C-alpha positions in Angstrom: 2.0 21.6 28.0 4.1 24.1 26.1 4.8 24.1 22.4 8.5 23.5 23.0 7.7 20.3 25.0 6.5 18.5 21.8 9.1 16.6 19.9 8.6 16.9 16.2 10.2 14.5 13.8 10.8 14.9 10.1 9.3 12.2 8.0 11.8 10.6 5.7 11.4 11.5 2.0 13.3 11.4 -1.2 13.7 14.4 -3.4 11.3 14.3 -6.4 12.8 12.5 -9.4 11.9 11.9 -13.0 11.4 8.4 -14.3 9.5 6.4 -16.9 8.2 2.8 -17.2 11.0 0.2 -17.1 8.6 -2.5 -18.1 4.8 -2.9 -18.4 4.3 -2.8 -14.7 7.5 -1.5 -13.1 9.5 1.7 -12.7 13.2 1.8 -11.8 14.2 3.9 -8.9 17.5 5.9 -8.7 19.8 4.4 -6.1 20.2 7.8 -4.4 16.4 8.1 -3.9 16.1 4.7 -2.2 19.4 4.6 -0.3 18.1 6.2 2.9 15.0 4.0 3.0 17.1 0.8 2.5 19.6 1.9 5.1 16.8 2.2 7.6 15.3 -1.1 6.5 12.2 0.5 5.2 11.0 -1.6 2.2 7.5 -0.1 2.0 7.0 3.5 1.1 4.2 5.9 0.3 4.5 7.3 -3.3 3.4 10.5 -5.0 3.5 10.3 -8.8 2.8 13.4 -10.9 2.3 13.7 -14.7 1.1 17.0 -16.3 -1.7 18.2 -14.0 -2.5 14.8 -12.4 -1.2 13.4 -9.1 -1.8 10.1 -7.5 -0.7 8.7 -4.2 -0.3 5.0 -3.3 1.7 2.6 -1.1 4.4 0.4 -2.7 7.3 -1.9 -1.9 10.9 -1.3 -2.9 11.9 -4.4 -4.8 15.5 -5.3 -5.4 16.0 -6.5 -8.9 18.7 -9.1 -9.7 20.7 -6.3 -11.4 21.1 -4.7 -8.0 18.8 -1.8 -8.9 15.6 -1.1 -7.0 12.2 -0.9 -8.7 8.6 -0.6 -7.8 5.4 -2.1 -9.2 3.3 0.4 -11.2 0.2 -1.3 -12.3 -1.7 -0.7 -15.5 -4.5 0.8 -13.4 -2.1 3.3 -11.8 -0.7 4.1 -15.3 -4.2 4.8 -16.6 -5.2 6.9 -13.5 -2.0 9.0 -14.0 -2.4 9.1 -17.8 1.1 7.8 -18.6 2.3 5.6 -21.5 5.5 3.7 -22.2 7.6 6.7 -23.3 6.3 9.3 -20.9 8.5 10.7 -18.2 6.8 11.6 -14.9 7.8 12.8 -11.4 7.9 10.5 -8.4 8.6 11.2 -4.8 9.0 8.6 -2.0 7.9 9.1 1.6 8.2 7.0 4.7 5.2 4.8 5.1 3.8 5.4 8.6 0.7 3.3 8.1 0.2 0.3 10.4 -0.2 -2.3 7.6 1.7 -0.7 4.8 -1.5 0.4 3.1 -4.5 2.4 4.2 -7.3 0.2 5.6 -10.9 1.1 4.5 -13.1 2.5 7.2 -15.5 -0.4 6.6 -13.0 -3.1 7.3 -11.6 -1.3 10.2 -15.1 -0.9 11.8 -15.9 -4.6 11.3 -12.6 -5.7 12.8 -13.1 -3.3 15.8 -16.6 -4.7 16.4 -15.4 -8.4 16.4 -12.5 -8.9 18.8 -11.9 -12.6 17.9 -11.6 -11.8 14.2 -9.4 -8.8 15.0 -7.0 -11.0 17.0 -6.8 -13.6 14.1 -6.2 -10.8 11.6 -3.4 -9.3 13.7 -1.7 -12.7 13.9 -1.6 -13.0 10.1 1.6 -12.0 8.2 1.9 -8.4 7.1 1.6 -9.5 3.4 -1.5 -11.5 4.1 -3.0 -8.5 6.0 -2.3 -6.2 3.0 -3.9 -8.7 0.6 -7.1 -8.7 2.6 -7.1 -4.9 2.9 -6.6 -4.6 -0.9 -9.3 -7.2 -1.5 -11.9 -5.4 0.5 -10.9 -1.9 -0.9 -11.4 -3.0 -4.5 -15.2 -3.0 -4.0 -16.8 0.3 -5.1 -19.6 0.8 -2.7 -19.4 1.2 1.0 -22.2 -1.4 1.6 -20.4 -4.0 -0.5 -17.2 -3.4 1.5 -19.1 -3.9 4.7 -20.8 -7.1 3.5 -17.5 -8.6 2.3 -15.7 -7.6 5.5 -18.5 -9.4 7.5 -18.2 -12.5 5.4 -14.4 -12.4 5.6 -14.4 -12.1 9.4 -16.8 -15.0 9.8 -14.7 -17.2 7.5 -11.5 -16.1 9.3 -13.1 -17.3 12.7 -14.0 -20.6 11.0 -10.3 -21.2 10.3 -10.5 -20.7 6.5 -7.0 -20.0 5.4 -7.5 -20.3 1.6 -7.7 -16.7 0.2 -10.0 -18.0 -2.6 -12.5 -18.9 0.1 -12.3 -15.8 2.3 -15.2 -14.0 0.7 -17.5 -17.0 0.0 -20.7 -17.3 2.0 -21.2 -20.7 3.7 
């Protein structure tokens, strides 16, 4: 197959823009920067934030505020990781989120789900928001072994029909 036969597409991205914290846990997004994403009905994006010499990447949702402006959550943990405070200005760039779940799944959860077809089928039937919650819950554990253990407990509880998120990681 020749090089010309491949079709390359350009990933949607915003130009980099400068912003600051709009509240304790949000940043406001310029309407021009989110317009293309909203027009294409893309409410989840991948974000690169840069301050001084630090850069972080994360997934986020574009949230429409009652004022008509769009904003995005920017947690205290992300603020600390980037090293920004209330009056600091930093650079943000938005990119099309091409991930399947709107967030990167840990290798451990992915491996456990791939090894258990029934649990995978149930997981795939969950709402996208519920799937992301589970992915985030597993990813918060620091060690690989703990992520594996929690993923195994989760899949067993999922197959038992446990729907309460508070009970997903409890051993029975």
